[in-house]
C-alpha positions in Angstrom: 23.7 72.5 -29.8 20.7 74.4 -31.7 20.0 73.3 -35.4 21.2 76.2 -36.9 24.7 76.5 -34.7 26.5 77.4 -37.6 30.1 77.8 -35.9 32.9 76.3 -38.4 34.4 73.5 -37.7 38.8 73.5 -38.6 38.6 72.9 -42.7 42.0 71.6 -42.4 40.8 69.1 -39.8 38.2 68.1 -42.1 39.9 67.6 -45.3 42.6 65.7 -43.7 40.3 62.8 -43.1 37.5 63.6 -45.9 37.7 60.9 -48.7 39.1 63.3 -51.9 35.9 63.8 -53.7 34.7 65.6 -50.2 37.3 68.2 -50.1 37.4 68.7 -53.8 33.8 69.5 -53.7 33.5 73.0 -55.2 33.4 75.9 -53.1 31.8 78.5 -55.1 29.5 78.6 -58.7 32.7 79.0 -60.2 34.8 75.6 -59.2 31.5 74.0 -60.4 31.5 71.9 -63.6 29.2 70.7 -65.8 25.1 71.0 -66.0 26.2 74.4 -68.6 21.7 73.6 -69.5 21.2 75.2 -65.9 24.5 77.4 -64.9 25.6 78.7 -68.3 25.2 82.3 -68.9 21.5 83.0 -68.6 20.3 79.6 -67.8 18.0 79.4 -65.3 19.5 78.2 -62.4 22.2 80.9 -62.1 19.5 83.5 -62.7 17.5 81.9 -59.8 20.8 81.9 -57.9 22.2 85.4 -59.2 18.7 86.9 -58.5 18.4 85.2 -54.7 15.4 83.8 -55.6 13.5 82.1 -53.1 11.5 79.6 -54.6 11.8 75.9 -53.5 13.6 73.2 -55.8 14.6 70.0 -56.2 17.4 68.7 -57.8 16.7 65.7 -60.4 20.0 63.6 -61.6 21.8 60.3 -61.1 24.6 60.4 -58.4 27.8 62.5 -58.8 26.3 65.0 -60.5 26.6 67.8 -58.1 23.4 68.4 -56.4 24.3 68.8 -52.3 27.4 71.0 -54.0 24.5 73.1 -55.9 22.5 73.4 -52.9 25.7 74.9 -50.7 26.8 77.2 -53.3 23.2 78.5 -53.3 23.4 78.6 -49.3 26.3 80.3 -49.4 25.5 83.5 -52.2 21.9 84.1 -50.5 23.9 84.2 -46.8 21.2 81.7 -45.5 21.8 79.3 -42.8 22.2 75.4 -44.4 20.7 72.8 -42.7 21.1 69.1 -44.6 18.5 66.5 -43.4 18.8 62.5 -44.4 15.7 61.3 -45.6 16.8 57.7 -44.5 17.6 59.1 -40.8 14.8 61.3 -40.1 11.2 61.2 -39.3 8.0 63.5 -38.7 9.6 64.3 -35.2 12.8 66.0 -36.7 10.8 67.3 -39.7 8.9 69.1 -36.7 11.7 70.0 -34.5 13.3 71.6 -37.4 10.4 73.7 -38.8 10.0 75.5 -34.7 13.9 76.4 -34.9 13.5 77.8 -38.7 10.1 79.9 -37.4 12.3 81.2 -34.3 15.3 82.2 -37.1 13.0 83.8 -39.6 11.4 86.1 -36.6 15.0 87.5 -36.2 15.5 87.8 -40.3 17.8 84.7 -40.4 17.3 82.8 -44.0 17.2 79.4 -43.8 17.9 76.9 -46.6 16.3 73.3 -45.5 18.6 70.2 -47.7 16.8 67.0 -48.1 19.0 64.3 -49.5 17.0 61.6 -51.0 13.8 63.3 -50.7 11.6 60.5 -52.7 12.2 58.3 -49.6 10.1 60.4 -47.4 6.5 58.9 -47.5 3.3 61.6 -48.4 3.1 62.0 -44.5 6.8 63.5 -44.2 6.4 65.3 -47.6 3.1 66.6 -46.2 4.8 68.1 -43.0 6.6 70.8 -45.0 4.2 72.0 -46.9 2.8 74.8 -44.8 6.5 75.8 -43.9 7.3 75.8 -47.5 3.9 77.9 -48.2 4.8 80.8 -45.9 8.1 80.9 -46.7 9.6 79.8 -43.6 12.2 77.6 -44.8 13.6 77.4 -48.7 13.5 73.6 -49.3 16.1 71.9 -51.6 15.5 68.9 -52.2 18.0 65.6 -54.2 16.6 62.8 -55.6 17.6 60.4 -58.3 14.4 59.4 -58.8 11.4 60.9 -60.9 10.3 64.0 -59.2 7.1 63.3 -60.9 6.3 59.3 -59.7 8.1 60.0 -55.8 7.5 63.9 -54.7 4.0 64.9 -53.6 2.1 67.2 -56.6 1.0 69.5 -53.4 4.9 69.7 -52.4 6.3 69.3 -56.2 3.8 72.3 -58.0 5.6 74.8 -54.8 9.1 73.5 -56.0 10.8 74.7 -58.8 12.7 70.9 -60.6 16.2 71.0 -62.3 17.2 67.9 -63.9 21.3 67.6 -63.5 22.8 65.0 -66.2 25.8 63.5 -65.5 29.5 64.7 -66.7 30.9 63.8 -69.6 34.0 62.4 -70.1 36.3 64.9 -70.8 34.7 67.1 -67.9 35.4 64.1 -65.5 39.0 64.4 -66.7 39.1 67.9 -66.0 38.5 67.3 -62.4 41.1 64.6 -62.0 43.3 66.5 -63.7 42.6 69.6 -61.1 42.7 66.9 -58.1 46.3 66.0 -59.1 47.6 69.7 -59.1 46.0 70.6 -55.8 48.0 71.1 -53.1 45.8 72.5 -50.6 43.0 70.0 -50.7 44.0 67.6 -53.3 47.1 65.3 -54.2 49.4 67.7 -55.3 51.8 67.1 -52.5 51.7 63.6 -53.3 54.0 63.4 -56.2 51.3 61.0 -58.2 50.7 61.8 -61.8 48.3 60.2 -64.0 48.8 59.5 -68.0 46.2 60.2 -70.7 45.4 56.7 -70.8 44.9 55.9 -67.1 42.7 59.4 -66.5 40.4 58.3 -69.8 40.3 55.1 -67.7 38.5 56.4 -64.7 36.5 58.5 -66.7 34.7 56.1 -68.8 34.2 53.8 -65.9 33.1 56.3 -63.5 29.7 57.0 -65.8 29.6 60.6 -65.2 29.9 60.3 -61.8 32.4 62.6 -60.2 32.8 61.5 -56.7 32.6 58.0 -57.5 35.8 59.3 -60.5 37.6 60.8 -57.5 37.4 58.1 -55.0 38.8 56.1 -57.9 41.6 58.2 -58.0 42.4 58.7 -54.7 42.8 54.5 -54.4 44.7 54.4 -57.8 47.3 57.3 -56.1 47.1 55.1 -52.9 48.6 52.0 -54.7 50.9 53.9 -56.5 52.3 55.5 -53.2 52.7 51.9 -51.9 54.2 50.9 -54.6 56.6 53.5 -55.0 55.1 54.5 -58.4 54.9 58.0 -59.6 52.1 57.5 -62.7 48.8 56.5 -62.2 48.6 54.1 -65.3 45.5 52.8 -67.4 45.9 49.3 -65.6 46.6 50.6 -62.4 43.5 52.7 -62.6 41.6 49.3 -63.9 42.8 48.0 -60.9 41.5 50.7 -58.9 38.0 50.5 -60.0 37.9 46.5 -60.1 34.7 46.6 -61.1 32.8 49.2 -63.0 29.2 49.8 -60.7 26.5 51.1 -63.1 24.1 53.1 -62.7 20.5 51.1 -62.4 18.1 50.8 -59.7 16.5 47.9 -60.0 13.0 49.7 -58.7 13.2 53.1 -60.0 13.9 55.0 -63.2 16.7 53.1 -64.9 15.2 49.7 -64.4 12.2 50.7 -66.8 14.2 53.0 -68.8 16.4 50.2 -69.4 14.1 47.4 -70.2 12.2 50.1 -72.4 15.6 50.4 -74.8 15.8 46.8 -74.8 12.0 45.8 -75.7 12.0 48.8 -78.5 15.6 47.6 -79.7 13.8 43.7 -80.4 11.2 45.5 -81.9 13.5 47.7 -84.4 15.5 44.3 -85.1 18.7 46.0 -84.1 20.2 42.5 -82.5 23.3 44.1 -81.1 21.2 47.6 -79.3 19.2 44.5 -77.7 22.4 42.7 -77.1 23.8 45.3 -75.5 20.8 46.8 -73.2 20.2 42.9 -72.1 23.8 43.2 -70.7 23.3 46.1 -69.0 20.7 44.9 -66.7 22.2 41.5 -66.2 25.8 43.3 -65.5 23.9 45.7 -63.1 22.6 43.1 -61.0 19.0 42.6 -62.7 16.5 39.6 -61.4 17.5 37.6 -64.6 14.2 36.1 -64.2 12.4 39.1 -65.0 14.4 39.7 -68.1 13.5 36.3 -68.9 9.7 37.1 -68.1 10.3 40.2 -70.4 11.7 38.4 -73.6 8.9 35.6 -73.5 6.5 38.8 -73.7 8.3 40.2 -76.9 8.0 36.7 -78.3 4.0 37.0 -77.9 3.6 40.8 -78.5 6.1 41.9 -80.9 6.7 38.5 -83.2 3.7 36.7 -82.5 2.7 34.3 -85.8 5.2 35.7 -87.8 7.4 33.4 -86.3 5.5 31.3 -83.8 8.4 29.0 -82.8 10.1 32.0 -81.2 7.9 32.0 -78.1 8.8 28.1 -77.6 12.9 29.3 -78.0 12.0 31.9 -75.3 10.9 29.7 -72.9 13.2 27.1 -73.5 15.9 30.1 -72.7 13.7 31.3 -69.3 14.1 27.8 -68.1 18.1 27.5 -69.4 18.3 30.3 -66.9 16.6 29.0 -64.2 18.6 25.5 -64.6 21.9 27.4 -64.7 21.5 30.7 -63.2 24.5 33.1 -63.8 26.3 33.8 -65.7 26.2 30.9 -67.8 22.3 31.7 -67.9 22.6 34.5 -69.3 24.2 33.2 -72.6 20.3 31.4 -73.2 18.9 35.0 -73.0 20.9 36.6 -75.5 20.7 34.2 -78.0 16.6 34.3 -77.6 16.7 38.6 -78.1 18.9 38.4 -81.0 16.8 35.5 -82.5 13.6 38.1 -81.9 15.8 41.1 -83.2 16.2 39.5 -86.5 12.8 37.8 -86.4 9.8 38.4 -88.3 7.5 40.9 -86.9 3.9 41.0 -86.1 1.6 42.5 -83.4 -1.4 41.1 -85.1 -2.4 38.8 -82.0 -1.6 41.6 -80.0 -3.9 43.9 -81.5 -6.2 41.6 -81.9 -6.7 40.8 -78.7 -6.7 44.0 -77.1 -9.3 45.0 -79.6 -11.5 41.8 -77.9 -10.8 43.4 -74.5 -12.6 46.8 -75.5 -15.4 45.1 -77.2 -16.1 43.2 -73.9 -15.5 46.1 -72.4 -18.4 48.1 -74.0 -21.3 45.6 -75.4 -23.6 43.7 -73.6 -22.3 40.1 -72.5 -24.5 38.4 -74.9 -25.1 34.6 -74.2 -23.9 32.0 -76.5 -25.9 31.5 -80.0 -27.9 28.6 -79.6 -26.5 26.3 -82.4 -23.0 26.3 -80.6 -24.3 25.2 -76.9 -24.2 21.6 -75.9 -26.8 19.8 -75.7 -26.0 16.9 -72.8 -29.9 16.4 -72.2 -33.5 16.4 -73.2 -34.8 19.3 -71.9 -31.5 21.3 -73.4 -32.5 19.6 -76.8 -36.0 20.6 -76.5 -34.9 24.2 -75.5 -33.0 24.1 -79.6 -29.3 24.0 -77.2 -27.0 22.8 -80.7 -30.0 23.2 -83.2 -28.6 23.6 -86.8 -24.9 23.2 -85.7 -22.8 22.2 -88.1 -19.8 19.8 -87.7 -16.7 21.0 -89.7 -15.5 17.6 -90.5 -18.9 16.8 -91.8 -18.6 19.7 -94.6 -16.7 20.3 -97.5 -13.7 22.3 -97.3 -14.1 21.4 -93.6 -15.2 24.7 -93.1 -19.2 25.2 -92.5 -20.8 28.3 -93.1 -22.2 29.3 -89.7 -21.3 32.4 -87.5 -19.7 31.6 -84.1 -19.9 35.2 -82.8 -22.8 36.9 -80.7 -25.3 38.8 -83.1 -24.4 41.8 -82.1 -20.3 41.4 -83.1 -21.5 39.6 -86.4 -19.0 39.4 -88.9 -16.4 41.6 -86.6 -13.3 40.7 -87.4 -10.4 41.0 -84.9 -7.0 39.2 -86.2 -5.3 40.7 -89.3 -2.4 38.9 -90.4 0.1 41.2 -91.5 2.4 39.9 -95.0 5.7 39.2 -92.6 7.3 35.4 -91.9 4.8 33.0 -91.0 1.8 35.0 -91.0 2.0 35.6 -95.0 0.4 31.5 -95.2 -1.4 32.6 -92.4 -3.0 35.4 -94.4 -3.6 33.0 -97.8 -5.1 30.7 -95.3 -7.5 33.4 -93.6 -8.7 34.2 -97.7 -9.1 30.7 -98.7 -11.7 29.8 -95.7 -13.2 33.1 -96.6 -13.3 31.9 -99.9 -15.1 28.9 -99.4 -18.0 30.5 -97.2 -18.9 32.5 -99.8 -19.2 29.7 -102.3 -21.5 28.4 -99.9 -23.3 31.1 -99.1 -23.9 31.9 -102.9 -24.6 28.4 -103.3 
C-alpha cells in the first residue's frame, strides 16, 4: 500500500473498537477545546490555519492537550495528505522512503503534511534528514513533543519551524469534555444510559491534571464499572475507583524533572516550608529516585543555609542515610523533615559565594608558589632556602592570632568570606571582627 493511500476506513468500525478518547477526538476546529491563546479569534495559530500558512510547526505541550488532533485538523482544513510518523518506530530508511513518496506527490500538485509524534526522540541524523525537504517545501512538517524544543530539536530544523506552546486544560474545560462524551450518542456514551454527578466529574477532572485523553479514558472505565454493577450514575467514589491512583506528569529525564526540583530548591531558599513539602511530595509520588532528592537536599544545606545553621548539613546527611536504610515510603518522612528544617533555618550563601570567588581568582590569576614562611622545612636544604622562615605559630602568640599574610602576594588582603548577620554567622562575623582587631593592634604596636 502506498504511504499516501488515504482510502477511508469505515468510521463506524473504527469508533466501535477505539478507546473513548479516540472516538471523541475533535473532527473540526469548532469542536476543539482549550488553547485559546493560540486558537482564539485573531490568535497566531488560528490565523495560520485559516490562512493556509505552509510553515512547518512544532507543537510543544504536556500529554493530552491536543497536539495530534491539531495536526489532523490542519491537514483537513488545508486538504493535504496526512501521514503519521512515529519517532519511536521509524529510522532513516523510513524517513527517506516517505520523502521520496512526498516528492512524487508534490509533482502531481498534492500537498503532504508529515506529522511526527514524539519528534524529540529522533537523533540528530534523523532530524537532519528532514531538512532539505522542509526547506524546499516538499513536505510540511508538524512535530509534537512533550520536551522543550530548545533542548531536543536541532537548531537548523527548529529555525525552519514555528513553535506553538500548548498548555494543560483547565478542570472546567475537562469537565465540559466529559459532559460532551456522556451526551454524545454517536461517538460517546450517550446510549449507555450512564450519567455522572458533579462530584464524579470534578474528581476525574482533578485527577487528570489537564490531560483530556487521561480524563476521557478514566470516564470510560468508570462508565463500564457503573454498567457492570447496574448503577446509573458515576459518583465521586466510583470515579476514584476508576482512576485508582493519580498519574502525575513527570519525566525523570526531562524538563519536568528540572522544573520541579527548581521549585523545591527555591521554596526552601524563600523559607516556605509548605511549598517545599509540596514539591518534594510531587517528586517522590511521581517516582523520582529518592536518593537524587536526598543529594539535592544536602546541596541546599551547603548552598543556602551554610554556616548560618551548620547543623543543617548533618541533619540532611542523616535524612539521606535514613532514606538509604528505610527506602520508600518511610524514608520520605526523613527528607520531609529535612526540607522543613531547611526552609525554616536562617539563610546564608556567604560560603557559596566566597568559594565561587575563589574559583574565579584561581582561573584568572597566576598560580603563585606558596609563600616561603608557610612551607614546611623537613630537610637542611629547605631550611637553608628559607622554607618556614618567619613563620609564627599561632598558639605561641598573644590572642592566638599572628599578624601573618597567608595568601599569595598578588591576593594580599583579599576577602572572600563575608558572613551575614543570620543565625550562627552573626557570631562568626563578630569573631572575624575580633581577629581583625588583634591583627591591627599587633601591626600598630
